[in-house]
C-alpha positions in Angstrom: 17.5 -7.6 29.2 16.9 -10.0 32.3 17.1 -13.7 31.0 15.3 -15.2 33.7 12.5 -12.7 33.7 12.4 -13.0 29.9 12.4 -16.8 30.2 9.6 -16.9 32.8 7.4 -14.6 31.0 7.5 -16.6 27.8 6.6 -19.7 29.5 3.9 -18.1 31.3 2.0 -16.8 28.5 -0.6 -18.8 26.7 -0.9 -20.6 23.5 -4.5 -19.7 22.5 -6.1 -20.7 19.2 -3.1 -22.4 17.4 -5.8 -24.7 15.7 -6.8 -21.7 13.8 -3.4 -20.3 13.1 -3.2 -21.1 9.4 -4.0 -18.4 6.9 -6.1 -21.0 4.8 -8.3 -24.1 5.3 -7.5 -26.3 8.3 -6.4 -29.9 8.1 -7.1 -33.2 9.7 -4.8 -35.1 11.9 -3.7 -38.7 11.8 -2.0 -41.2 13.5 1.3 -39.8 11.5 0.8 -36.2 12.7 0.3 -37.3 16.3 3.6 -39.0 16.1 5.3 -35.9 14.7 8.4 -35.4 14.7 9.9 -38.8 13.3 12.5 -37.0 11.5 14.8 -34.0 11.4 13.0 -30.4 10.6 14.5 -28.4 8.0 14.3 -24.7 8.9 15.0 -22.4 5.9 16.9 -18.9 6.9 16.5 -16.8 3.9 19.5 -15.1 4.7 23.3 -15.8 4.3 25.1 -17.3 7.2 26.4 -14.7 9.5 23.8 -12.2 9.2 21.5 -11.2 12.1 18.5 -13.6 11.5 20.9 -16.4 11.0 22.8 -16.1 14.3 19.3 -15.7 16.1 17.6 -18.4 14.4 20.7 -20.8 14.7 20.6 -20.1 18.5 16.9 -20.9 18.7 17.2 -24.1 16.8 19.7 -25.3 18.9 17.7 -24.1 22.1 14.6 -25.8 20.6 15.9 -29.3 19.3 15.8 -31.1 23.0 12.2 -29.6 23.4 11.1 -31.2 19.9 13.1 -34.4 20.1 14.5 -34.0 16.7 17.5 -32.2 14.9 16.7 -28.9 13.4 18.5 -28.3 10.1 19.7 -25.0 9.1 19.3 -24.3 5.4 20.5 -20.8 4.2 18.5 -19.5 0.9 19.4 -16.1 0.6 18.4 -14.0 -2.5 14.8 -12.9 -4.0 14.8 -9.8 -1.4 14.9 -12.9 1.2 11.7 -14.6 0.3 12.8 -17.9 -0.9 12.1 -19.4 2.7 8.1 -18.3 2.1 8.2 -19.5 -1.6 9.9 -22.8 -1.0 7.6 -23.6 2.0 4.4 -22.3 0.4 4.8 -25.0 -2.2 6.1 -27.8 0.1 4.1 -30.4 1.9 2.1 -29.4 5.0 3.9 -32.2 7.2 5.8 -29.7 9.1 9.3 -31.2 8.1 9.9 -27.7 6.3 9.5 -24.6 7.8 10.9 -21.1 7.4 11.6 -17.7 8.8 8.7 -14.8 8.3 9.2 -11.3 7.8 7.5 -8.5 6.5 9.7 -8.5 3.4 7.6 -11.8 2.2 4.6 -9.4 2.2 6.2 -6.8 0.8 7.7 -8.6 -2.7 4.0 -9.9 -3.5 3.0 -6.4 -3.6 5.8 -5.1 -5.6 5.8 -7.9 -8.2 4.4 -11.3 -9.3 5.4 -14.0 -6.8 4.7 -17.8 -6.6 3.0 -17.4 -3.3 0.3 -15.7 -1.7 1.5 -14.9 2.0 -2.2 -14.6 3.1 -3.5 -17.8 1.8 -0.2 -20.0 1.3 1.5 -20.1 4.6 0.7 -21.1 8.3 2.1 -19.1 11.0 3.8 -20.9 13.7 5.1 -18.3 16.3 6.4 -15.0 16.4 9.9 -14.6 18.3 11.0 -11.3 17.6 11.1 -7.8 15.4 14.3 -7.1 13.3 15.4 -3.4 14.1 17.5 -1.7 11.3 19.6 1.2 10.9 22.0 2.9 8.7 25.6 3.1 9.1 28.9 4.2 7.7 32.6 3.1 8.1 34.3 5.1 11.0 36.4 7.2 8.8 33.5 8.6 6.7 33.1 12.4 6.4 29.4 11.8 7.4 29.3 12.9 11.2 25.3 12.8 11.2 22.5 11.6 8.8 22.0 15.4 7.9 25.4 15.5 6.7 24.6 12.3 4.3 21.4 13.8 2.9 23.5 17.3 2.2 26.0 15.2 0.4 23.2 13.6 -1.8 21.7 17.0 -2.3 25.0 18.4 -3.7 26.0 15.1 -5.6 22.4 13.7 -6.9 22.7 10.0 -7.7 26.1 9.7 -6.7 25.7 9.0 -2.9 25.2 5.2 -2.3 23.7 3.2 0.2 23.6 -0.8 0.6 20.5 -2.8 1.7 19.8 -6.7 1.5 17.4 -6.0 -1.2 14.8 -3.9 -3.4 12.1 -5.1 -1.2 13.4 -4.3 2.2 11.6 -2.1 4.7 15.1 0.1 4.7 15.2 0.4 1.2 11.5 1.7 1.0 12.1 4.0 3.7 14.9 5.6 2.1 12.9 6.1 -1.3 10.4 7.5 0.8 12.7 9.8 2.4 14.4 10.9 -0.6 11.3 12.0 -2.1 10.3 13.9 0.8 13.9 15.9 0.7 13.9 16.1 -3.2 17.0 14.3 -3.4 18.2 11.0 -5.6 20.2 8.4 -3.7 21.7 5.3 -5.4 20.6 2.2 -4.0 22.8 -1.1 -4.2 21.3 -4.3 -3.2 23.1 -7.1 -1.7 22.2 -10.6 -0.7 22.7 -9.9 2.7 24.4 -8.0 5.9 27.7 -9.8 5.5 28.2 -9.0 1.7 26.9 -5.4 2.2 29.1 -4.8 5.1 32.3 -6.1 3.2 31.3 -3.5 0.6 31.1 -0.9 3.1 34.5 -1.5 4.9 36.0 -1.9 1.2 34.7 1.7 0.3 32.5 0.5 -2.5 29.5 2.0 -0.8 28.8 5.1 1.2 26.6 3.7 3.9 24.6 0.5 4.5 21.1 0.4 6.0 20.9 -3.1 7.8 20.3 -5.2 11.2 21.6 -4.4 14.4 24.0 -7.1 14.4 26.2 -4.6 12.2 26.6 -2.9 15.8 29.4 -5.4 16.1 31.0 -3.2 13.7 30.1 -0.1 15.9 31.3 -1.6 19.1 34.7 -2.6 17.1 35.5 0.8 16.0 34.9 0.5 12.4 31.7 1.9 11.8 29.5 4.6 13.2 25.6 4.7 13.4 23.8 7.6 11.6 20.4 6.8 12.5 18.2 4.1 13.6 14.8 3.0 11.5 12.5 3.3 14.3 10.1 5.6 16.2 12.2 4.4 19.5 15.9 4.5 20.3 18.1 1.4 20.8 18.6 0.4 24.2 22.4 -0.6 23.3 22.9 2.7 21.5 20.7 5.3 23.2 22.3 8.1 21.6 21.8 7.3 18.1 18.8 9.4 16.8 15.6 7.6 15.0 14.0 8.8 12.1 11.1 9.9 14.2 13.7 12.3 16.4 15.1 13.5 12.7 11.3 14.3 11.8 10.6 11.7 9.7 7.5 9.7 10.4 8.3 6.9 8.5 7.4 3.7 10.3 10.1 0.9 9.6 9.9 -2.5 11.5 10.0 -6.3 10.8 8.1 -8.8 13.1 10.1 -12.2 12.4 8.9 -15.8 13.5 8.3 -19.3 11.8 5.8 -20.2 9.1 5.0 -23.7 7.3 2.8 -24.2 4.4 -1.0 -23.8 4.5 -3.1 -26.6 5.6 -0.7 -27.9 8.2 -2.6 -30.4 10.8 -3.2 -28.3 14.1 -1.4 -31.0 16.3 1.7 -30.5 14.2 1.7 -26.8 14.4 1.0 -27.1 17.9 4.1 -29.2 18.5 6.2 -26.9 16.8 4.9 -23.7 18.6 5.6 -25.6 21.9 9.0 -26.6 21.3 10.1 -23.3 19.7 8.3 -21.4 22.6 10.3 -23.4 24.9 13.5 -22.6 23.1 12.8 -19.0 22.9 12.7 -19.0 26.7 16.2 -20.7 26.9 19.4 -18.5 27.9 21.1 -19.1 24.7 18.4 -17.5 22.4 17.6 -14.6 25.0 21.2 -13.6 25.3 21.9 -14.1 21.4 18.9 -11.8 20.9 20.3 -9.4 23.2 24.0 -9.4 21.8 22.2 -8.7 18.6 20.2 -5.6 20.2 17.0 -7.4 19.8 14.2 -8.0 22.4 11.6 -11.1 22.3 8.4 -10.3 20.8 6.3 -13.6 21.3 2.9 -14.3 19.8 1.2 -17.7 19.3 0.4 -18.7 15.7 -3.1 -17.1 15.6 -1.9 -13.5 16.8 1.1 -13.8 14.6 -1.5 -14.6 11.6 -3.4 -11.5 12.9 -0.2 -9.4 12.8 0.6 -10.5 9.5 -2.6 -9.4 8.1 -2.1 -6.0 9.6 1.4 -5.7 8.5 0.2 -6.5 4.9 -1.9 -3.6 4.9 0.8 -1.3 6.2 3.3 -2.9 3.7 0.7 -2.1 0.9 0.7 1.8 2.2 4.6 1.8 2.4 4.8 0.3 -1.3 2.2 2.5 -2.6 3.9 5.6 -1.3 7.0 4.5 -2.7 5.5 4.4 -6.1 6.3 0.6 -6.5 2.9 -1.1 -6.0 2.3 -3.8 -8.7 -0.9 -2.8 -11.1 -3.6 -5.4 -11.1 
């Protein structure tokens, strides 16, 4: 990734229709809104410290602070399939001082069980920054040399071959549920609170494989683990030899656009100030290089475009959840 070229591209792209970014009712502005921000802004990262999202959003926060003119406080709130950020801000004041990381799991969980939020009505999309790529990896000394080896063992030992993920409602878990059903095998899912916890379990021999974010590539680079497959229709730039699920014949779309959200009914002037500051921070070398180290690319969208993508993703997630037999009955 060329950092200078990426920075110019982000700054050159427009920020259209931000006033209509909220999925919900518009809000009126005031002198207080115009003065925003007058105190630190809290950014809830619904993953444990040290995971892919935490590392990326901490870099983004540090890069954004000079443009926002205020400190951005990171608050890690893992658990509940990484939806505590969305559920917290959905119930919060729409003043811009508490925002959170958005990802497709927020949509997915409300399709699987009752939640205290509705992602289509209770949130304001602010900006999309990237997309989280995931894959499945094993320890370096694992007997599984290929993804086929892993599946073949599961065929021989139904329910005994394990894999970890960051939660029941994650895209990688749904992908493996769908894949296992297609193959007529039973895999044993072990959910964890984040990549760091699951990684410890993997290296400790408590699980056979882990399906997680590309920050786990540090284990691969360090000789501690090996990728078996990436859950995508395109290969990773950093590890081009790792096959995708599509390469292996599984047409199972997986991906999680990630960005920032606030409560519904945020004043447009506040949304715009947050968007503009984070857009500038996204173009800073620290953010771009951090994304690059974690095998992620910049995928910028303004609030209105991110809102449209969220609606589109909701329909895709509904199809995935239904196919896996996990759709909440109304």
